[in-house]
N, C-alpha and C positions, 0 to 999 in steps of 0.2 A: 508948817511942817506940809511934807509932801507925801504921800501913800500911794503906791503904784497897784491896781487891781487890775484883774484879767483871768481869762480862765482859756482853755482850750479843750474840746469835747469832740469826740469822732461817734458817730453812729452807723450804722450800717441797716440798710432795709432792702427787701426784695423787689418791691414794688413802687412805683411813685407814691409818697407817703405824705400828707399835709400836715404840717405842723407850725406851733408858734414858741417863741423862748420869750421869757422875761430876766435878762442877765446882765442887762447894762445898769450903769449909774442912774438913777431916780431923777427925774426930771426936776425935781427940787434942788438937786445937788449939781445942775448943768452949767450954772456959772462957774463951779469950782473945777470943773474939769478944765485942766490946763492943756492936755495932750491926748489924744485916742487914735486907737486904731480901730476901723468900725468891725462891727461883730460880723457884718456882711457883705461880703465883696461884690463887685462887677460881674462875676462869673456865675451867681445867679439871677437870670435876668428878672423872674417874678416876685423875687423878694420885697417886701413892704413893710415899711415902718405903721403903728397904730398905736392909739392911747386908749386902753381899757376902762372900763367904767369906774375905776378907784384912782385913775391917773398915772397907772405904771407905763412906762416906756416899752412898745413890744414888737417884735419883729414875727412876719408871718411867711412862708414859702412852702413850697413842695419839695422835698428831698428826692433826688433821683435814685434810681436802684444803684446799690454798691454803697460805699463810705461816703459819707456828707460830714466836713469838718467845720464846727462852728468856733470863732475864736472873738475873745475882745482884749483889750490892752488899754489902760487908761493910766493917767498921772493925775491925781486930784489933790487941790489945796483942802487941808483941813488946820482947825486952829490948835490941834496939839493938845487940846485939854480933853481930862475926862468928862462923860455924861454930867450934864448938869444936874445940882439936887435942890431942889425947891420944897423942903418940908413942910413949908406952911401952907402947899397947894391942898385946896378944899375940896372936898366931895360936892359936885353937883346935885340938885334934885332933878330927877328925870324931866320935871314939867318946864325946868329952866334952861336944860339943856339946848345947843343950836340942833336945828333939824338933823344936819349930816350926822351926827353922833347916835341917833336913835339906832340904825341898824347895828352898831357895835355892842348893844345892850343884848341882842337877840342868841337865839343858839344858831348855831352852823353845823356843817358836816362834822368837823371834829370835835366841837365845845357843845357838847351836849348841857345846857346850863339846866334843861329841866329836870335831869337826874341827879345833879349835882346842886342843886339849890338848898336843900335841906342841911347836908354836908357842910356848905359853905357859910351858911347863917350859924351852925353850931361851933365851927372852927374860929370865924371871923366876928360874930356878930356882936362881940363885946370889945373889939380894938377899934380904937380911934377912927373915924371916917377920914378919908384924905389919904395923904401919902403915907402915914404910919399903916394904913389898912393893905395898901397894896404892899409895902415891903413886909407885913407879915405874911401875905400871901405868898411872896416870894421865898421868903426863909422857910415855910412850912413846905413849898413845891420842892426848894431845894435838897431839903433832908429827906423827904420823903421817895423821891425817884434815884436809883441809881443810875448814872450815865456810863453808856459803852455803845461804840459804834456797833457792836454784835447784837445789841437790841433792836437796833434798827427795822421798823416794819411799816410800810407806807399805810395801812389801813387802821393803825392803832389809833384811837381818839380819846380825849381826855379822861373820859373814866375808867377807860382800860387801861390806861398809864397809872392812874390812881390805884386800880386794884392789884396791876402786876407789880406796881413799883419800880418799874425800869422805864428807859427811854433815851432819846437822844435829844439835841437840842428844841427840835419841833415838837415833841413830845411835853417836855418843861415849859414851852410857852403855851400849847393849848390848854394844860391843866390851869396856868395861872390866868389864861383869859377867861376859861370859864368859871372861875371863883370869881375873878370881879364883877363879870357881868351880872352872875348871881346875885352881888352885891351892889345892884345897880351902878357900876362904874364902867364907862363906856372902855372897850379894851378891844384892838385890833394886833393881827398878825403882822410881823416884818421878817423879810429876810434880806440878807447882805453880805456885804465883804467887812471882814474884822478879824484883825490879825493880832500876832501877840506883841503888840507894842505897848510897849512900860511892863511887862510882865515877863515872867521865865518864859523861854521859848517851849512849845507843846512839841515833843517828838512825833505826832501823829502827822500824817499827810494833811495840808491845808484844805478846807471846805468850805462852802458857804455857810453863813451861820443864821440862826432864827433868834427872834426876842420878841418883846410886845411891847405898845405904847399904849397909856391909859390918857383918858381927858380929866384932869384935874384944874378947877381954878378958870383959866379962860385959855388954856393950850393944851397940845400932848406933850407926854412925856416919855422918855425910854426908860424900861425896866426890863432886866435880865434873869429869869428863875434860874437858868441854868449856872451861869458865872456868877449870878448874887453879888456883882460888883459893878461901880462903876468903871467903864473903859474907856480907851483913847481910840480913838478911829475908825469909829464905825460909819460905814458907806451904806446906805439904804439902796436896796433894787428894788423892792416892791413891797407895798402894803394891801394887806386885804382882810376878809373876817375871819380866814385861817389860811392853812396851807393848800386848800383846794382852791381856792381863788388866784393863787400865785404861783403855780409851778414855774419850776425854771426852763423846763424845755418839758412839753406836751404834744405826743405826735398822735396824729387819728389813724391808728393801723400799729402794728408791732414794729420794733425796732430791737436792735443789740448794740448795747454801749461798749465801743471797742476802746476808748480813751477819755479819762476825765480828770483834768488838771485846774488847780485854781490857786492863784496868787494873791497876796495881801500884806505888802511891808512899808516901812518905811522906805522913800526913794531917797537918794543921794546925789545930789549933783546935777548936772544938767538933765533937759528934758530929752527923750530917746531919739526925736527927729525934732530939726530946726522949721518952725513953720513961722513966718514972718508974724502973722497977727496973735500969736502965742505969746506969751512971756518966758522970758528964756532965763536960764542959771547956769553957773558954771558947775563943772566937775564931770564924774561919771555916773553913768545909770546900773543898776543891777536889778533883777527881779526874780521872783518866783523859783519854786523847787525846779530841777531840770526835770524833763520828759522827754519821750520820744520823738522827733520830727515826725509832723503828719506824712513827710514823703518816707519814712521807714514803713508806712502800711503799703507802699507801693505807690504806680501812678498808672494814669489809663484812662478808657472811657467810663468806666466804673467809679472813679474818686471825683469828689466834686470839692473844691476848696471854696471855703467862705471866710478866711483869714485874711 
């Protein structure tokens, strides 16, 4: 299966503003990217890529005064299978975990394990350790929180989500992560692309999604407390302790969001542009919901194109 993913974002700043982004396909899936249009173009001379401490692919630059457009477009090869299920995956004692897992047992900005520890053991102490315990946590979070984009708040923590009983996908992930860590299960936050592949289409505009991964047995496994089902076509963008580690866009100064468009859907036919060293398939292409062209916002010295 081929999946086309991407975004177009426009921000406006009043003075030169440093920023960095985490919105490209994760390096783990780099070999699956059959075609892509870079997120940053030659118009931005000082843009440069880097890899953060969690292994995510990032870009940093200085936005010029006026409107700056950022964009990414890619076709990714995917198995077309739902998230794998390993019901026999065992919970590992902290003293036996790989060293790199230990940081994912600790509290973080949005996941207050210390404040949720006693609640976690009251709720899940009698569940079977391992896969069944993580699924029980997902079941609880999925039923505890009510989802709505109107409930979005960038400062909401896991404990606040538990108390308020509302949230968006990042809040579902944060609460599940906090409970898992409180039960000594390493858990990390993931954001990425996930479209309506294999399910009824959601009429809401496409957006980036958040889910989480836990370490059981000898590997990391995908779980999703928001949707609470095995889904097709997750494309990871970034991983970290929580959302604070993996902002899609972080500016070191104020900015105004002028445009935000995301697409994730099955791609039918040929790649959008023929590039000799990429594999090619026959047919036609399609992508994403329609949106205003960057040029609808005007041209001139105060507009920077990074598409």
